Structures are given as structure tokens and as C-alpha cells.
OpenMM code with the backbone's topology and positions (N, CA, C; nanometers):
from openmm import Vec3, app, unit

residues = "UNK UNK UNK UNK UNK UNK UNK UNK UNK UNK UNK UNK UNK UNK UNK UNK UNK UNK UNK UNK UNK UNK UNK UNK UNK UNK UNK UNK UNK UNK UNK UNK UNK UNK UNK UNK UNK UNK UNK UNK UNK UNK UNK UNK UNK UNK UNK UNK UNK UNK UNK UNK UNK UNK UNK UNK UNK UNK UNK UNK UNK UNK UNK UNK UNK UNK UNK UNK UNK UNK UNK UNK UNK UNK UNK UNK UNK UNK UNK UNK UNK UNK UNK UNK UNK UNK UNK UNK UNK UNK UNK UNK UNK UNK UNK UNK UNK UNK UNK UNK UNK UNK UNK UNK UNK UNK UNK UNK UNK UNK UNK".split()
positions = [
    Vec3(-3.8338, -11.0447, 3.0619),
    Vec3(-3.9211, -11.0506, 3.0589),
    Vec3(-3.9584, -10.9331, 3.1830),
    Vec3(-3.7977, -10.8775, 3.2253),
    Vec3(-3.8119, -10.8388, 3.4078),
    Vec3(-3.8106, -10.6777, 3.3842),
    Vec3(-3.8688, -10.6070, 3.2665),
    Vec3(-3.8624, -10.4715, 3.1925),
    Vec3(-3.9850, -10.4731, 3.1740),
    Vec3(-4.0766, -10.5464, 3.2433),
    Vec3(-4.2757, -10.5039, 3.2376),
    Vec3(-4.3045, -10.5238, 3.1419),
    Vec3(-4.4693, -10.4842, 3.1409),
    Vec3(-4.4964, -10.5294, 3.0207),
    Vec3(-4.5225, -10.3524, 2.9270),
    Vec3(-4.4739, -10.2806, 2.8785),
    Vec3(-4.4436, -10.1358, 2.8259),
    Vec3(-4.4608, -10.1809, 2.7121),
    Vec3(-4.4099, -10.0226, 2.6329),
    Vec3(-4.4144, -10.0477, 2.4910),
    Vec3(-4.3115, -10.1581, 2.4567),
    Vec3(-4.2941, -10.2095, 2.2470),
    Vec3(-4.1546, -10.2431, 2.2263),
    Vec3(-4.0820, -10.1560, 2.1931),
    Vec3(-3.9584, -10.1537, 2.2369),
    Vec3(-3.8842, -9.9912, 2.1658),
    Vec3(-3.8480, -10.0185, 2.0370),
    Vec3(-3.9216, -9.9910, 1.9157),
    Vec3(-3.8188, -10.0278, 1.7964),
    Vec3(-3.7780, -9.8994, 1.7211),
    Vec3(-3.7201, -9.9496, 1.6568),
    Vec3(-3.5910, -9.8537, 1.5365),
    Vec3(-3.6993, -9.7233, 1.5148),
    Vec3(-3.6459, -9.6155, 1.4248),
    Vec3(-3.7237, -9.5124, 1.3909),
    Vec3(-3.7455, -9.6263, 1.2426),
    Vec3(-3.6884, -9.6599, 1.1881),
    Vec3(-3.7302, -9.7264, 1.0542),
    Vec3(-3.8514, -9.8345, 1.0032),
    Vec3(-3.8597, -9.8509, 1.1938),
    Vec3(-3.9767, -9.9919, 1.1952),
    Vec3(-4.1233, -9.8852, 1.1999),
    Vec3(-4.1135, -9.7592, 1.2296),
    Vec3(-4.2494, -9.6791, 1.3009),
    Vec3(-4.2615, -9.6235, 1.1359),
    Vec3(-4.1971, -9.6586, 1.0535),
    Vec3(-4.2471, -9.6418, 0.9343),
    Vec3(-4.3467, -9.7016, 0.8275),
    Vec3(-4.3499, -9.8742, 0.8906),
    Vec3(-4.4365, -10.0155, 0.8761),
    Vec3(-4.5416, -9.9757, 0.9179),
    Vec3(-4.6734, -10.0007, 0.8637),
    Vec3(-4.7722, -9.9798, 0.9112),
    Vec3(-4.9045, -10.0549, 0.7293),
    Vec3(-4.9452, -10.1309, 0.8231),
    Vec3(-5.0528, -10.2009, 0.7067),
    Vec3(-5.1253, -10.2309, 0.7800),
    Vec3(-5.2297, -10.1906, 0.7044),
    Vec3(-5.4040, -10.1678, 0.7370),
    Vec3(-5.4607, -10.3041, 0.7901),
    Vec3(-5.5310, -10.3281, 0.8207),
    Vec3(-5.6383, -10.4019, 0.8772),
    Vec3(-5.6621, -10.5140, 0.8093),
    Vec3(-5.6544, -10.5782, 0.8394),
    Vec3(-5.6721, -10.6936, 0.9032),
    Vec3(-5.5626, -10.6913, 0.9828),
    Vec3(-5.4703, -10.6357, 0.9821),
    Vec3(-5.3177, -10.6763, 1.0023),
    Vec3(-5.3207, -10.6007, 1.1769),
    Vec3(-5.2483, -10.6907, 1.2933),
    Vec3(-5.2289, -10.6149, 1.4143),
    Vec3(-5.1030, -10.5772, 1.4390),
    Vec3(-5.0380, -10.4450, 1.3983),
    Vec3(-4.9137, -10.4470, 1.4493),
    Vec3(-4.8721, -10.4827, 1.5507),
    Vec3(-4.7804, -10.5696, 1.6886),
    Vec3(-4.7041, -10.5604, 1.8132),
    Vec3(-4.6980, -10.5499, 1.8583),
    Vec3(-4.6882, -10.4235, 1.9164),
    Vec3(-4.5927, -10.2430, 1.9917),
    Vec3(-4.5959, -10.3228, 2.0972),
    Vec3(-4.6656, -10.4233, 2.2184),
    Vec3(-4.5911, -10.4204, 2.3369),
    Vec3(-4.5252, -10.5757, 2.3864),
    Vec3(-4.4512, -10.5553, 2.4658),
    Vec3(-4.4150, -10.6992, 2.5551),
    Vec3(-4.5117, -10.7725, 2.5976),
    Vec3(-4.6239, -10.7132, 2.7323),
    Vec3(-4.7215, -10.7980, 2.5906),
    Vec3(-4.8320, -10.8436, 2.5801),
    Vec3(-4.8770, -10.8046, 2.4395),
    Vec3(-4.9530, -10.7910, 2.3532),
    Vec3(-4.8559, -10.9511, 2.2733),
    Vec3(-4.6691, -10.9223, 2.2989),
    Vec3(-4.6428, -11.0104, 2.2593),
    Vec3(-4.6000, -11.1326, 2.2776),
    Vec3(-4.6318, -11.1452, 2.4131),
    Vec3(-4.6831, -11.2907, 2.4970),
    Vec3(-4.8046, -11.2747, 2.4710),
    Vec3(-4.8663, -11.2555, 2.4632),
    Vec3(-5.0298, -11.2646, 2.4705),
    Vec3(-5.0287, -11.3671, 2.2860),
    Vec3(-4.9405, -11.2671, 2.2035),
    Vec3(-4.9697, -11.3568, 2.0644),
    Vec3(-4.8596, -11.5031, 2.0917),
    Vec3(-4.7972, -11.5068, 2.1671),
    Vec3(-4.7083, -11.6210, 2.1751),
    Vec3(-4.7834, -11.7821, 2.2581),
    Vec3(-4.9306, -11.7071, 2.3297),
    Vec3(-4.9617, -11.7527, 2.4019),
    Vec3(-5.1046, -11.8274, 2.3050),
    Vec3(-5.1470, -11.7086, 2.2875),
    Vec3(-5.2952, -11.7499, 2.1333),
    Vec3(-5.2355, -11.8558, 2.0859),
    Vec3(-5.1215, -11.8396, 1.9724),
    Vec3(-5.0960, -11.9549, 1.8993),
    Vec3(-4.9355, -12.0093, 1.9177),
    Vec3(-4.9332, -12.0712, 2.0463),
    Vec3(-4.8366, -12.1089, 2.0877),
    Vec3(-4.7162, -12.1181, 1.9933),
    Vec3(-4.6789, -12.0363, 2.0155),
    Vec3(-4.4811, -12.0262, 1.9408),
    Vec3(-4.4465, -11.9073, 2.0054),
    Vec3(-4.3132, -11.9378, 1.9576),
    Vec3(-4.2408, -11.8636, 2.0292),
    Vec3(-4.2038, -11.7788, 2.0442),
    Vec3(-4.2961, -11.6428, 1.9203),
    Vec3(-4.2654, -11.4974, 1.8949),
    Vec3(-4.1932, -11.4114, 2.0563),
    Vec3(-4.2577, -11.4465, 2.1877),
    Vec3(-4.2152, -11.3331, 2.2438),
    Vec3(-4.0746, -11.3183, 2.2592),
    Vec3(-4.0173, -11.5038, 2.2703),
    Vec3(-3.8415, -11.4338, 2.2903),
    Vec3(-3.7692, -11.3510, 2.1494),
    Vec3(-3.8949, -11.3059, 2.0788),
    Vec3(-3.8506, -11.2243, 1.9812),
    Vec3(-3.7866, -11.0684, 2.0762),
    Vec3(-3.8811, -10.9978, 2.1251),
    Vec3(-3.8387, -10.8651, 2.2387),
    Vec3(-3.7099, -10.8536, 2.1834),
    Vec3(-3.5825, -10.9061, 2.2228),
    Vec3(-3.4696, -10.8290, 2.1930),
    Vec3(-3.4562, -10.7911, 2.0154),
    Vec3(-3.4941, -10.8976, 1.9203),
    Vec3(-3.4457, -10.8445, 1.7794),
    Vec3(-3.5650, -10.7313, 1.7408),
    Vec3(-3.7136, -10.6963, 1.7977),
    Vec3(-3.7530, -10.5839, 1.8032),
    Vec3(-3.6433, -10.4790, 1.8088),
    Vec3(-3.6335, -10.4976, 1.9809),
    Vec3(-3.5613, -10.4005, 1.9898),
    Vec3(-3.4811, -10.3805, 1.9160),
    Vec3(-3.3806, -10.3990, 1.8514),
    Vec3(-3.2802, -10.4179, 1.8027),
    Vec3(-3.2643, -10.3546, 1.6201),
    Vec3(-3.4029, -10.3679, 1.6268),
    Vec3(-3.4289, -10.3318, 1.5087),
    Vec3(-3.4464, -10.4450, 1.3374),
    Vec3(-3.4292, -10.5859, 1.4329),
    Vec3(-3.3636, -10.6378, 1.3103),
    Vec3(-3.5650, -10.7294, 1.2555),
    Vec3(-3.6669, -10.6593, 1.3682),
    Vec3(-3.7850, -10.7212, 1.3063),
    Vec3(-3.8876, -10.6534, 1.4072),
    Vec3(-4.0042, -10.7020, 1.3083),
    Vec3(-4.1790, -10.6321, 1.3441),
    Vec3(-4.2521, -10.7286, 1.3180),
    Vec3(-4.3411, -10.7345, 1.4251),
    Vec3(-4.4481, -10.8747, 1.4572),
    Vec3(-4.5849, -10.8428, 1.3809),
    Vec3(-4.6015, -10.8733, 1.3488),
    Vec3(-4.7589, -10.8303, 1.3271),
    Vec3(-4.8614, -10.9477, 1.3752),
    Vec3(-4.9403, -10.9480, 1.3308),
    Vec3(-5.0879, -11.0605, 1.4203),
    Vec3(-5.2073, -11.0494, 1.3120),
    Vec3(-5.2007, -11.1332, 1.2489),
    Vec3(-5.3657, -11.1037, 1.1953),
    Vec3(-5.4593, -11.2165, 1.1878),
    Vec3(-5.5829, -11.2106, 1.1487),
    Vec3(-5.6554, -11.3112, 1.1845),
    Vec3(-5.7797, -11.3008, 1.0526),
    Vec3(-5.7436, -11.4548, 1.0768),
    Vec3(-5.7584, -11.5129, 0.8633),
    Vec3(-5.8806, -11.5560, 0.8577),
    Vec3(-6.0269, -11.6024, 0.8187),
    Vec3(-6.0858, -11.6860, 0.7699),
    Vec3(-6.0654, -11.7740, 0.9816),
    Vec3(-6.0956, -11.6737, 1.0724),
    Vec3(-6.1266, -11.7337, 1.1815),
    Vec3(-5.9948, -11.7774, 1.2509),
    Vec3(-5.8693, -11.7878, 1.2117),
    Vec3(-5.7358, -11.8830, 1.2599),
    Vec3(-5.6668, -11.7693, 1.2198),
    Vec3(-5.5833, -11.7076, 1.3148),
    Vec3(-5.5029, -11.6407, 1.3698),
    Vec3(-5.3312, -11.6716, 1.3300),
    Vec3(-5.2421, -11.6229, 1.3105),
    Vec3(-5.1615, -11.6066, 1.2159),
    Vec3(-5.0469, -11.4908, 1.2971),
    Vec3(-4.9189, -11.5625, 1.2710),
    Vec3(-4.8001, -11.4248, 1.3678),
    Vec3(-4.7166, -11.3879, 1.2268),
    Vec3(-4.7133, -11.2495, 1.1787),
    Vec3(-4.6362, -11.2413, 1.0973),
    Vec3(-4.4591, -11.2002, 1.1175),
    Vec3(-4.3620, -11.2232, 1.1102),
    Vec3(-4.2630, -11.1538, 1.1653),
    Vec3(-4.1597, -11.1872, 0.9575),
    Vec3(-4.1811, -10.9762, 0.9764),
    Vec3(-4.0948, -10.8962, 0.8628),
    Vec3(-3.9502, -10.7893, 0.9251),
    Vec3(-3.9049, -10.8556, 0.8460),
    Vec3(-3.7437, -10.8164, 0.8707),
    Vec3(-3.6936, -10.6892, 0.7189),
    Vec3(-3.6065, -10.6575, 0.7574),
    Vec3(-3.5779, -10.5354, 0.6178),
    Vec3(-3.4207, -10.5736, 0.5965),
    Vec3(-3.4168, -10.6226, 0.4582),
    Vec3(-3.2886, -10.6354, 0.4119),
    Vec3(-3.2522, -10.5447, 0.2263),
    Vec3(-3.1752, -10.5325, 0.2613),
    Vec3(-3.1277, -10.3889, 0.1864),
    Vec3(-3.2708, -10.2723, 0.1436),
    Vec3(-3.2586, -10.2586, 0.2665),
    Vec3(-3.3694, -10.1351, 0.2820),
    Vec3(-3.4853, -10.2142, 0.1943),
    Vec3(-3.4582, -10.2548, 0.2086),
    Vec3(-3.6439, -10.3362, 0.1726),
    Vec3(-3.6976, -10.4468, 0.2597),
    Vec3(-3.8562, -10.4686, 0.3075),
    Vec3(-3.8948, -10.5216, 0.3799),
    Vec3(-3.9712, -10.6069, 0.2922),
    Vec3(-3.9375, -10.7854, 0.3935),
    Vec3(-3.9501, -10.8729, 0.3262),
    Vec3(-4.0356, -10.9398, 0.4545),
    Vec3(-4.0728, -11.0700, 0.3865),
    Vec3(-4.1766, -11.1560, 0.5201),
    Vec3(-4.0661, -11.2732, 0.5585),
    Vec3(-3.9913, -11.2746, 0.7175),
    Vec3(-3.9402, -11.4235, 0.6666),
    Vec3(-3.9777, -11.4527, 0.8021),
    Vec3(-4.0931, -11.4564, 0.8146),
    Vec3(-4.1667, -11.5916, 0.8807),
    Vec3(-4.3624, -11.5850, 0.8934),
    Vec3(-4.4418, -11.6529, 0.8501),
    Vec3(-4.5435, -11.6838, 0.8415),
    Vec3(-4.6418, -11.7950, 0.9436),
    Vec3(-4.6554, -11.7778, 1.0233),
    Vec3(-4.6989, -11.8700, 1.0875),
    Vec3(-4.8211, -11.9505, 1.2051),
    Vec3(-4.8965, -12.0525, 1.1690),
    Vec3(-4.9963, -12.0144, 1.2521),
    Vec3(-5.0065, -12.1112, 1.3290),
    Vec3(-5.0767, -12.1634, 1.4165),
    Vec3(-5.1151, -12.2479, 1.5439),
    Vec3(-4.9609, -12.3395, 1.5505),
    Vec3(-4.9255, -12.3289, 1.7052),
    Vec3(-4.7624, -12.3967, 1.6951),
    Vec3(-4.7414, -12.4235, 1.5994),
    Vec3(-4.7015, -12.3294, 1.5344),
    Vec3(-4.5748, -12.3071, 1.4227),
    Vec3(-4.6547, -12.4760, 1.3130),
    Vec3(-4.7686, -12.4854, 1.3363),
    Vec3(-4.7760, -12.6528, 1.2469),
    Vec3(-4.9036, -12.6354, 1.1654),
    Vec3(-5.0010, -12.5360, 1.1474),
    Vec3(-5.0597, -12.4879, 1.0821),
    Vec3(-4.9774, -12.4973, 0.9271),
    Vec3(-5.0572, -12.5557, 0.8331),
    Vec3(-5.0324, -12.4882, 0.6948),
    Vec3(-5.1339, -12.3685, 0.6853),
    Vec3(-5.0330, -12.2861, 0.5982),
    Vec3(-5.0711, -12.1475, 0.5907),
    Vec3(-5.1108, -12.1222, 0.4708),
    Vec3(-5.2450, -12.0951, 0.4501),
    Vec3(-5.3227, -12.1019, 0.2948),
    Vec3(-5.2610, -12.0543, 0.2109),
    Vec3(-5.2313, -12.0868, 0.0782),
    Vec3(-5.1474, -12.0347, 0.0108),
    Vec3(-5.1840, -11.8369, -0.0264),
    Vec3(-5.3132, -11.8710, -0.0696),
    Vec3(-5.3939, -11.7084, -0.0458),
    Vec3(-5.3345, -11.6159, 0.0121),
    Vec3(-5.3482, -11.6890, 0.1616),
    Vec3(-5.2810, -11.5711, 0.2555),
    Vec3(-5.1354, -11.4863, 0.2418),
    Vec3(-5.0447, -11.6312, 0.2203),
    Vec3(-4.9811, -11.5690, 0.2264),
    Vec3(-4.8994, -11.4990, 0.1210),
    Vec3(-4.9436, -11.5563, -0.0376),
    Vec3(-4.9806, -11.4290, -0.1449),
    Vec3(-4.9907, -11.2622, -0.0758),
    Vec3(-5.1163, -11.3143, -0.0082),
    Vec3(-5.1951, -11.1563, -0.0184),
    Vec3(-5.1050, -11.0629, 0.0972),
    Vec3(-5.0276, -11.1713, 0.2207),
    Vec3(-4.9354, -11.0688, 0.2821),
    Vec3(-4.7899, -10.9883, 0.2138),
    Vec3(-4.7741, -11.1350, 0.0981),
    Vec3(-4.6433, -11.0288, 0.0110),
    Vec3(-4.6675, -10.9366, -0.0465),
    Vec3(-4.7609, -10.9430, -0.1190),
    Vec3(-4.8717, -10.8298, -0.2241),
    Vec3(-4.8145, -10.7059, -0.1473),
    Vec3(-4.9001, -10.7169, -0.0123),
    Vec3(-4.9376, -10.5685, 0.0597),
    Vec3(-4.7689, -10.5340, 0.1340),
    Vec3(-4.6567, -10.6220, 0.1409),
    Vec3(-4.5582, -10.5629, 0.1857),
    Vec3(-4.4613, -10.5079, 0.0841),
    Vec3(-4.4886, -10.5516, -0.0454),
    Vec3(-4.4768, -10.4953, -0.2016),
    Vec3(-4.4711, -10.3214, -0.2210),
    Vec3(-4.6580, -10.3677, -0.1331),
    Vec3(-4.6838, -10.1850, -0.1794),
    Vec3(-4.6234, -10.1013, -0.0569),
    Vec3(-4.6140, -10.1764, 0.0475),
    Vec3(-4.5573, -10.0637, 0.1574),
    Vec3(-4.4326, -10.0364, 0.0852),
    Vec3(-4.3303, -10.1527, 0.0499),
    Vec3(-4.1713, -10.1331, 0.0001),
    Vec3(-4.2271, -10.0180, -0.1432),
    Vec3(-4.2566, -10.0217, -0.2005),
    Vec3(-4.3332, -9.9333, -0.3043),
    Vec3(-4.3575, -9.7338, -0.2863),
    Vec3(-4.4122, -9.7904, -0.1303),
    Vec3(-4.4748, -9.6152, -0.0740),
    Vec3(-4.3112, -9.5762, -0.0520),
    Vec3(-4.2492, -9.6071, 0.0052),
    Vec3(-4.1285, -9.5327, 0.1069),
    Vec3(-4.0205, -9.4798, 0.0085),
] * unit.nanometer
topology = app.Topology()
chain = topology.addChain("A")
for resn in residues:
    res = topology.addResidue(resn, chain)
    for name in ("N", "CA", "C"):
        topology.addAtom(name, app.Element.getBySymbol(name[0]), res)
């Protein structure tokens, strides 16, 4: 993390990934670290994966709880790789998981 708090370097295809509010696409190293601290997870260690274009990280506040979302690409399609709550121990509500998957599916249909 010696590169400072500047932007994460997404690859071109990752810039095409936009999910509407209440999703927040994490685009800086500082915000990535804040997400890891807030949600007590290791998401800050994903900086190199993001810079290599292997994943994109989002955050969502759902029913007053924060969740971290990792989205990856396989066969030119986005898919949900991880959806984790506080400390990776809070059970993710099925309703949220289904919504995230549906929103990613809509994203794939727009491509």
C-alpha cells in the first residue's frame, strides 16, 4: 500500500460495470481500506486483483448493515464471487443475495 491513497487502476472492461444506488463501487485505495476496517474483512488485500482486472468491489448498506461485494468476470459475464457481512461472519440475507445476483444479471444483459 505504499502507492498512496489514489485511485485503484481498473481495466477498461471494469469501467463498464455500474450498479445503481444503493451500491457503491469502491474506486480508491483509501476507500477500499476503509471498507475493510468498517466491515472487518480483508478486502484491502484485493488491490492487486483489482488492478489486474480480476475483480471489482462494491459496498452496500442493506437494512442498516454493511456488506462487501466482490464481482468477477468469467466467459465475458459478470458474476457474484463473494457477498460478505461484518467480519465475514454475519449471515447474508437471502433477499439481498438474490437481489445482487439479479442486478448482476441485468448488467450482463445490457452488454
